[in-house]
Each structure stands twice: as C-alpha cells, then as structure tokens.
DSSP file (Angstrom, degrees, kcal/mol; ACC not computed):
  #  RESIDUE AA STRUCTURE BP1 BP2  ACC     N-H-->O    O-->H-N    N-H-->O    O-->H-N    TCO  KAPPA ALPHA  PHI   PSI    X-CA   Y-CA   Z-CA
    1    1 A M     >        0   0    0      0, 0.0     4,-2.1     0, 0.0     5,-0.2   0.000 360.0 360.0 360.0 -45.0   26.3   16.1  -61.7
    2    2 A A  H  >  +     0   0    0      1,-0.2     4,-2.6     2,-0.2     5,-0.2   0.899 360.0  53.0 -66.5 -39.3   27.5   14.6  -64.9
    3    3 A W  H  > S+     0   0    0      1,-0.2     4,-2.6     2,-0.2     5,-0.2   0.923 109.3  48.7 -62.6 -42.6   24.0   14.0  -66.3
    4    4 A A  H  > S+     0   0    0      1,-0.2     4,-2.7     2,-0.2     5,-0.3   0.909 112.1  49.5 -63.3 -41.0   23.0   17.6  -65.7
    5    5 A G  H  X S+     0   0    0     -4,-2.1     4,-2.4     2,-0.2    -2,-0.2   0.901 111.9  48.0 -63.7 -41.6   26.2   18.8  -67.4
    6    6 A I  H  X S+     0   0    0     -4,-2.6     4,-2.4     2,-0.2    -2,-0.2   0.937 114.7  44.7 -65.4 -46.6   25.6   16.5  -70.4
    7    7 A I  H  X S+     0   0    0     -4,-2.6     4,-2.4     2,-0.2     5,-0.2   0.938 116.2  45.6 -65.0 -47.0   22.0   17.5  -70.8
    8    8 A L  H  X S+     0   0    0     -4,-2.7     4,-2.7    -5,-0.2     5,-0.2   0.893 113.7  50.3 -64.2 -38.7   22.7   21.3  -70.4
    9    9 A G  H  X S+     0   0    0     -4,-2.4     4,-2.5    -5,-0.3    -1,-0.2   0.894 110.3  49.7 -64.6 -40.6   25.7   21.1  -72.7
   10   10 A M  H  X S+     0   0    0     -4,-2.4     4,-2.2     2,-0.2    -2,-0.2   0.930 114.3  44.2 -64.3 -45.6   23.6   19.3  -75.4
   11   11 A V  H  X S+     0   0    0     -4,-2.4     4,-2.6     2,-0.2    -2,-0.2   0.922 115.2  48.0 -66.0 -44.3   20.8   21.9  -75.2
   12   12 A A  H  X S+     0   0    0     -4,-2.7     4,-2.4    -5,-0.2    -2,-0.2   0.899 112.1  49.6 -65.3 -40.4   23.2   24.8  -75.1
   13   13 A G  H  X S+     0   0    0     -4,-2.5     4,-2.3    -5,-0.2    -1,-0.2   0.908 112.2  47.4 -64.0 -42.2   25.2   23.5  -78.0
   14   14 A L  H  X S+     0   0    0     -4,-2.2     4,-2.5    -5,-0.2     5,-0.2   0.917 112.9  48.5 -65.7 -42.9   22.1   22.9  -80.1
   15   15 A C  H  X S+     0   0    0     -4,-2.6     4,-2.6     1,-0.2     5,-0.2   0.900 112.0  49.6 -63.8 -39.8   20.7   26.4  -79.3
   16   16 A A  H  X S+     0   0    0     -4,-2.4     4,-2.2     2,-0.2    -2,-0.2   0.901 112.3  47.5 -65.9 -40.3   24.0   28.0  -80.2
   17   17 A A  H  X S+     0   0    0     -4,-2.3     4,-1.8     2,-0.2    -2,-0.2   0.922 115.0  44.7 -68.0 -43.6   24.2   26.1  -83.5
   18   18 A V  H  X S+     0   0    0     -4,-2.5     4,-3.2     2,-0.2     5,-0.4   0.918 115.2  47.9 -66.7 -43.2   20.6   27.0  -84.5
   19   19 A A  H  X>S+     0   0    0     -4,-2.6     4,-2.2    -5,-0.2     5,-1.7   0.885 110.1  53.3 -65.6 -37.4   21.0   30.6  -83.4
   20   20 A G  H  <5S+     0   0    0     -4,-2.2     6,-2.8    -5,-0.2    -1,-0.2   0.884 116.3  38.5 -63.7 -37.9   24.3   30.9  -85.3
   21   21 A Y  H  <5S+     0   0    0     -4,-1.8     4,-0.3     4,-0.2    -2,-0.2   0.925 125.9  34.6 -77.2 -46.2   22.7   29.6  -88.4
   22   22 A A  H  <5S+     0   0    0     -4,-3.2    -3,-0.2    -5,-0.2    -2,-0.2   0.902 131.5  24.6 -79.9 -42.1   19.3   31.4  -88.1
   23   23 A V  T  <5S+     0   0    0     -4,-2.2    -3,-0.2    -5,-0.4    -2,-0.1   0.913 130.7  34.1 -92.3 -48.7   20.3   34.7  -86.5
   24   24 A A  S   <S-     0   0    0     -5,-1.7    -3,-0.2     2,-0.0    -4,-0.1   0.631  96.2-130.1 -86.9 -13.2   23.9   35.3  -87.4
   25   25 A G        +     0   0    0     -6,-0.3    -4,-0.2    -4,-0.3    -3,-0.1   0.810  43.8 168.6  70.6  29.9   23.7   33.7  -90.8
   26   26 A L        -     0   0    0     -6,-2.8    -1,-0.2    -9,-0.1    -2,-0.0  -0.403  40.6-100.7 -71.5 151.5   26.8   31.5  -90.3
   27   27 A P    >>  -     0   0    0      0, 0.0     4,-1.7     0, 0.0     3,-0.6  -0.319  33.8-108.8 -68.2 159.7   27.5   28.7  -92.8
   28   28 A W  H 3> S+     0   0    0      1,-0.3     4,-1.9     2,-0.2     5,-0.1   0.825 117.1  57.6 -62.6 -32.7   26.4   25.2  -91.8
   29   29 A W  H 3> S+     0   0    0      1,-0.2     4,-1.0     2,-0.2    -1,-0.3   0.856 105.7  50.3 -68.7 -32.6   30.0   24.1  -91.3
   30   30 A A  H <> S+     0   0    0     -3,-0.6     4,-2.0     2,-0.2     3,-0.2   0.878 108.8  52.1 -69.8 -37.0   30.6   26.8  -88.7
   31   31 A C  H  X S+     0   0    0     -4,-1.7     4,-2.0     1,-0.2    -2,-0.2   0.853 104.8  56.2 -66.8 -33.7   27.5   25.7  -86.9
   32   32 A L  H  < S+     0   0    0     -4,-1.9    -1,-0.2     1,-0.2    -2,-0.2   0.804 110.6  45.1 -67.3 -27.5   28.7   22.2  -86.9
   33   33 A L  H  X S+     0   0    0     -4,-1.0     4,-1.3    -3,-0.2    -2,-0.2   0.804 110.5  53.8 -82.0 -31.3   31.9   23.4  -85.1
   34   34 A I  H  X S+     0   0    0     -4,-2.0     4,-3.0     1,-0.2     5,-0.5   0.872  98.2  65.8 -70.0 -37.2   29.9   25.6  -82.7
   35   35 A Y  H  X S+     0   0    0     -4,-2.0     4,-2.1     1,-0.2     5,-0.2   0.939 109.0  33.4 -55.6 -56.4   27.7   22.8  -81.5
   36   36 A P  H  > S+     0   0    0      0, 0.0     4,-2.5     0, 0.0    -1,-0.2   0.862 118.8  53.8 -71.4 -31.0   30.4   20.7  -79.8
   37   37 A A  H  X S+     0   0    0     -4,-1.3     4,-2.1     2,-0.2    -2,-0.2   0.966 114.9  38.2 -66.2 -51.2   32.4   23.7  -78.7
   38   38 A A  H  X S+     0   0    0     -4,-3.0     4,-2.4     1,-0.2     5,-0.2   0.898 117.3  52.2 -66.1 -39.7   29.5   25.4  -76.9
   39   39 A G  H  X S+     0   0    0     -4,-2.1     4,-2.5    -5,-0.5    -1,-0.2   0.911 110.1  47.4 -63.1 -42.5   28.2   22.1  -75.6
   40   40 A A  H  X S+     0   0    0     -4,-2.5     4,-2.5     2,-0.2     5,-0.2   0.905 112.3  49.5 -67.2 -41.0   31.6   21.1  -74.1
   41   41 A V  H  X S+     0   0    0     -4,-2.1     4,-2.4    -5,-0.2    -2,-0.2   0.939 114.5  43.9 -63.8 -46.5   32.1   24.4  -72.4
   42   42 A V  H  X S+     0   0    0     -4,-2.4     4,-2.7     2,-0.2     5,-0.2   0.900 113.2  52.0 -66.6 -39.9   28.6   24.4  -70.9
   43   43 A A  H  X S+     0   0    0     -4,-2.5     4,-2.3    -5,-0.2    -2,-0.2   0.921 112.4  45.2 -62.5 -43.8   28.9   20.8  -69.8
   44   44 A L  H  X S+     0   0    0     -4,-2.5     4,-2.5     2,-0.2    -2,-0.2   0.909 114.6  48.1 -67.1 -41.3   32.2   21.4  -68.1
   45   45 A L  H  X S+     0   0    0     -4,-2.4     4,-2.6    -5,-0.2    -2,-0.2   0.911 112.9  47.9 -65.7 -41.4   31.0   24.6  -66.4
   46   46 A A  H  X S+     0   0    0     -4,-2.7     4,-2.4     2,-0.2     5,-0.2   0.915 113.8  46.9 -66.2 -41.9   27.8   22.9  -65.2
   47   47 A T  H  X S+     0   0    0     -4,-2.3     4,-2.3    -5,-0.2    -2,-0.2   0.913 113.9  47.8 -65.7 -42.2   29.7   19.9  -63.9
   48   48 A A  H  X S+     0   0    0     -4,-2.5     4,-2.7     2,-0.2    -2,-0.2   0.908 112.6  49.2 -65.2 -41.8   32.3   22.1  -62.1
   49   49 A L  H  X S+     0   0    0     -4,-2.6     4,-2.6     2,-0.2    -2,-0.2   0.929 112.8  46.5 -63.6 -45.5   29.6   24.3  -60.6
   50   50 A L  H  X S+     0   0    0     -4,-2.4     4,-2.0     2,-0.2    -1,-0.2   0.876 112.9  50.4 -66.3 -36.6   27.6   21.4  -59.3
   51   51 A Y  H  X S+     0   0    0     -4,-2.3     4,-2.1    -5,-0.2    -2,-0.2   0.931 111.3  48.4 -64.1 -45.0   30.8   19.8  -57.9
   52   52 A W  H  X S+     0   0    0     -4,-2.7     4,-2.0     1,-0.2    -2,-0.2   0.910 111.7  49.7 -62.3 -41.8   31.7   23.0  -56.2
   53   53 A L  H  X S+     0   0    0     -4,-2.6     4,-0.8     1,-0.2    -1,-0.2   0.872 111.3  48.8 -65.6 -36.1   28.2   23.3  -54.7
   54   54 A S  H  < S+     0   0    0     -4,-2.0    -1,-0.2     1,-0.2    -2,-0.2   0.837 110.7  50.9 -73.1 -31.0   28.3   19.8  -53.4
   55   55 A R  H >< S+     0   0    0     -4,-2.1     3,-0.9     1,-0.2    -2,-0.2   0.849 107.1  53.1 -73.4 -34.0   31.7   20.3  -51.9
   56   56 A T  H 3< S+     0   0    0     -4,-2.0    -1,-0.2     1,-0.3     7,-0.2   0.727 103.4  59.1 -73.3 -19.1   30.6   23.4  -50.1
   57   57 A A  T 3< S+     0   0    0     -4,-0.8    -1,-0.3    -5,-0.2    -2,-0.1  -0.166  84.4 138.1 -97.5  38.8   27.7   21.5  -48.6
   58   58 A G  S X  S-     0   0    0     -3,-0.9     3,-1.3     1,-0.1     5,-0.5   0.009  73.5 -82.5 -75.2-175.0   30.1   19.0  -47.0
   59   59 A P  T 3  S+     0   0    0      0, 0.0     3,-0.3     0, 0.0    -1,-0.1   0.761 127.2  43.4 -65.7 -25.6   29.8   17.6  -43.5
   60   60 A D  T 3  S+     0   0    0      1,-0.2    -3,-0.0     2,-0.1    -4,-0.0   0.312  92.5  83.6-101.5   9.2   31.4   20.6  -41.7
   61   61 A S  S <  S-     0   0    0     -3,-1.3    -1,-0.2     2,-0.2     3,-0.1   0.676  91.0-126.3 -89.1 -16.4   29.6   23.3  -43.6
   62   62 A G        +     0   0    0     -4,-0.4     8,-2.4     1,-0.3     2,-0.5   0.528  69.4 126.6  81.8   5.4   26.4   23.4  -41.6
   63   63 A V  B     -A   69   0A   0     -5,-0.5    -1,-0.3     6,-0.2     6,-0.2  -0.854  55.3-136.8 -99.7 128.7   24.3   23.0  -44.7
   64   64 A T    >   -     0   0    0      4,-2.2     3,-2.4    -2,-0.5    -6,-0.0  -0.340  30.2-101.5 -75.9 163.4   21.8   20.2  -44.7
   65   65 A P  T 3  S+     0   0    0      0, 0.0    -1,-0.1     0, 0.0    -8,-0.0   0.768 122.2  63.6 -58.2 -24.7   21.4   17.9  -47.8
   66   66 A G  T 3  S-     0   0    0      2,-0.2     3,-0.1     1,-0.1    -3,-0.0   0.600 118.5-111.6 -74.2 -10.6   18.3   19.8  -48.7
   67   67 A G  S <  S+     0   0    0     -3,-2.4     2,-0.3     1,-0.3    -1,-0.1   0.495  78.5 117.5  96.5   4.5   20.5   22.9  -49.2
   68   68 A Q  S    S-     0   0    0      1,-0.0    -4,-2.2    -4,-0.0    -1,-0.3  -0.821  70.0-104.1-108.0 147.7   19.2   25.0  -46.2
   69   69 A L  B     -A   63   0A   0     -2,-0.3    -6,-0.2    -6,-0.2     2,-0.1  -0.381  37.9-114.1 -66.4 141.4   21.3   26.1  -43.3
   70   70 A A        -     0   0    0     -8,-2.4     2,-0.1     1,-0.1    -1,-0.1  -0.447  37.2 -98.0 -73.3 148.9   20.7   24.2  -40.1
   71   71 A A              0   0    0      1,-0.1    -1,-0.1    -2,-0.1    -9,-0.0  -0.434 360.0 360.0 -67.8 140.1   19.2   26.1  -37.2
   72   72 A A              0   0    0     -2,-0.1    -1,-0.1    -3,-0.1    -2,-0.0   0.474 360.0 360.0 -81.7 360.0   21.8   27.4  -34.7
C-alpha cells in the first residue's frame, strides 16, 4: 500500500508541477511548492484508499483475496 502511494504521489506531484509551470505559467518557486503538496495529498489518499479496500476484504466480508465475491 505504501509503495503504491509513494509512486502515485511522486507522479502526481511531478505532473502538477510541470502543468503548473507549462500550462498555468506559474513561477518556478510556486511549482517547487506544488510538487510536495500535491504529491503528499495523493500519496495519503492512495494509501488510505488501499487500506480501506484491504479492510473491507477482511475475513468476514465474503470477498476472496483475489477481490471477487465468493459463490453463495
């Protein structure tokens, strides 16, 4: 979960910084602030989402580890 959050956060932060500079015309110092802010938000959201999905697929949920519902 953490690895996915880190990778997604890094990619999202980089995309936000580049888009802010290239599309929005932000100064470079603002893009340097956007990179960690966007990356941290996406990393935390991805980690929280994956944690929530893994908790809902617990032993009493009827969901197999592959993510599909067990036959009744």
